[in-house]
C-alpha angles and dihedrals in degrees: 000000000000105000093185093055092046093049091049093048091048093052090051092047095048091052095048114110094226091053091050090051093049091045091053091052093046094051090048090058095039102050109171119325112211090201142033128323124200115212100198115197091014098165110193092348107262095142094033093061094041093053095045095091090054100061144038092248138352132200123198121204132184137160089229121069097227099113114134102241090200086078095062115114143151087283100039133060136169128214124187103231146146112249090217091061108027114192094230135102121254114280097013101139138056091206138016121198123200109182117178091341115107094061088062095053125093091215111030096178094054091046092050093049094062089051086051090051095056094046118099119242108287089007115141141235125219113198139174125192133168116264109237090205094054121140099264091051091052090053092049089051091051093053093047101257104104118183115256130196139272085048117200115220133199124279118264094204091207093125139001087261090070099061092103095050132230130285137217105214088189143345127212143243115210090255092051093050091048091050091049093051094044090069092076108355142057101244095222099174138002122178138171113240128199124006116215146049115312109305093346111090145062134291098203117058139143114282090241088074096048093101088065095052120129098241142011116232115196137183115200131180121221114246 
């Protein structure tokens, strides 16, 4: 793992206007968790470290061993684990966060169900997924180059594992995300966040344009 590249990427990401907008929304829904958060699919730990001040304890898990160990603390731990078979007892966490994760899974429902299993009764899930109807995709459709899935992404270059790049097996409309969550959760709130192209755009926009937002952010309560 290249710590310098990760640190540089994290600095750029934390300064980006879209990240700041998403972070503001996430913290509004999160509040303070007087218990343990699971950051499932945490990657190198960007969200894990940013959520640490807002809970009693947070655990990051990922199937790839690229977590920045410099982030570990008395309130933060990392466990190498498969999100389909999490190594935790039932009802272990007050909150599970899945940020930019489900689109990378080959079976999103199965993945989501193990997160549901480790959530405490009436615990909640915070999730972000890319909106497949976002503005850039609409433009590509208009010019005759519609996006098709699986969608190959760029290469992160954090580790040798990333030389082949990442994939989005799917992205989600608001209706599709709601239907997915309704299997095991009460979909309490879904909103479109950030309108634009990458980090160039606006965070506040009329609701009529929400369907073109860059991501969907959802809060769902365990049944």
